[in-house]
C-alpha positions in Angstrom: 32.9 228.6 31.4 29.2 227.7 31.6 28.8 228.8 28.0 31.2 226.2 26.6 29.7 223.5 29.0 26.3 224.3 27.6 27.6 224.2 24.1 28.9 220.6 24.8 25.5 219.6 26.1 26.6 219.2 29.7 23.7 219.3 32.2 23.5 221.5 35.2 24.7 218.5 37.3 28.1 219.3 35.9 28.3 222.4 38.1 28.5 220.1 41.2 31.5 218.3 39.7 33.0 221.6 38.7 32.6 222.9 42.3 34.3 219.7 43.7 37.2 220.0 41.2 37.7 223.7 41.9 37.5 223.3 45.7 40.5 221.0 45.6 42.4 223.9 44.0 41.0 226.3 46.6 38.6 228.2 44.3 34.9 228.2 43.7 33.1 228.9 40.4 30.6 231.7 40.3 27.4 229.6 40.1 25.2 232.4 38.9 27.6 233.4 36.1 28.1 229.8 35.2 24.3 229.2 35.0 23.8 232.2 32.8 26.5 231.1 30.4 25.3 227.5 30.5 21.8 228.6 29.5 23.1 230.5 26.5 25.2 227.5 25.5 22.3 225.1 25.8 20.3 227.3 23.5 23.0 226.9 20.9 23.4 223.2 21.6 19.7 222.3 21.3 19.3 223.1 17.6 18.7 220.9 14.6 22.1 221.9 13.1 23.9 220.9 16.4 21.9 217.6 16.3 23.1 217.0 12.7 26.7 217.4 13.9 26.1 215.0 16.8 24.6 212.4 14.5 27.4 212.8 12.1 29.9 212.3 14.9 28.1 209.2 16.3 27.2 211.0 19.5 23.8 211.1 21.4 21.7 214.1 22.0 22.1 215.2 25.6 19.3 215.2 28.1 20.1 218.9 28.6 17.6 219.7 25.9 13.8 219.9 26.5 11.6 217.2 25.1 10.2 219.8 22.6 13.8 220.7 21.5 14.8 217.1 21.2 11.7 216.5 18.9 12.8 219.4 16.7 16.4 218.1 16.7 15.5 214.6 15.7 15.5 215.3 11.9 18.9 216.9 12.0 20.2 214.1 14.1 18.9 211.4 11.7 20.4 213.3 8.8 23.8 213.4 10.4 23.5 209.7 11.5 22.8 208.8 7.9 26.0 210.5 6.8 28.0 208.6 9.5 26.4 205.3 8.6 27.3 205.8 4.9 30.9 206.6 6.0 31.1 203.3 7.9 29.9 201.6 4.7 32.4 203.5 2.6 35.2 202.6 4.9 34.2 198.9 4.7 34.2 199.0 0.9 37.6 200.7 0.8 39.0 198.0 3.0 37.5 195.3 0.7 39.0 197.1 -2.3 42.4 197.1 -0.7 42.2 193.4 0.2 41.1 192.4 -3.3 43.9 194.5 -4.9 46.4 192.9 -2.6 45.1 189.4 -3.5 45.2 190.3 -7.2 48.9 191.4 -6.9 49.8 188.3 -5.0 48.2 186.1 -7.6 49.9 188.0 -10.5 53.3 187.5 -8.7 52.8 183.8 -8.6 52.0 183.8 -12.3 50.5 180.3 -12.7 47.5 179.6 -15.0 45.1 179.0 -12.1 46.3 182.2 -10.3 45.9 184.2 -13.5 42.4 182.9 -13.9 41.6 183.6 -10.2 43.0 187.1 -10.6 40.6 187.8 -13.6 37.6 186.9 -11.4 38.9 189.2 -8.7 39.3 192.0 -11.2 35.6 191.7 -11.9 34.9 191.8 -8.1 37.2 194.9 -7.9 35.1 196.7 -10.5 31.9 195.9 -8.6 33.5 197.2 -5.4 34.6 200.4 -7.1 31.1 200.9 -8.4 29.7 200.4 -4.9 32.1 202.9 -3.6 31.3 205.5 -6.2 27.5 205.0 -5.5 28.0 205.2 -1.7 30.1 208.4 -2.0 27.5 210.0 -4.2 24.8 209.1 -1.8 26.8 210.4 1.1 27.2 213.8 -0.6 23.5 214.4 -0.1 24.0 214.3 3.6 27.4 216.1 3.8 25.9 219.3 5.3 22.8 220.3 7.2 20.3 221.6 4.6 18.6 224.1 7.1 
């Protein structure tokens, strides 16, 4: 149990919560065993690759890691956060593409001269958005996995 808690970046304070939860069920966790497992889990958690995954998921680095470990993890975290930030931008561009396509379709259905002209301008905007999307996806690929 401590191993998975350490892997998740939970601090030793979690053991007190665990004791309280277990006591309501009439059992007590083996603290020494939990602490041994927790220490092993923390070693796996406090790595640059783990930090990359945290950054990519938009989570923070837990205080369970030492200051030295956190300093070593920072590059991985920043790398993962860059991926996540690019994904947020990609999502926004995709939403804009969808909106512009919907507007173009609406204008084409109306089929007036002004609407046709407006649709042409939106087609240009659509091309620009698709170029932005392609560039953002290409940039994101550079951050898609931790380079080690």
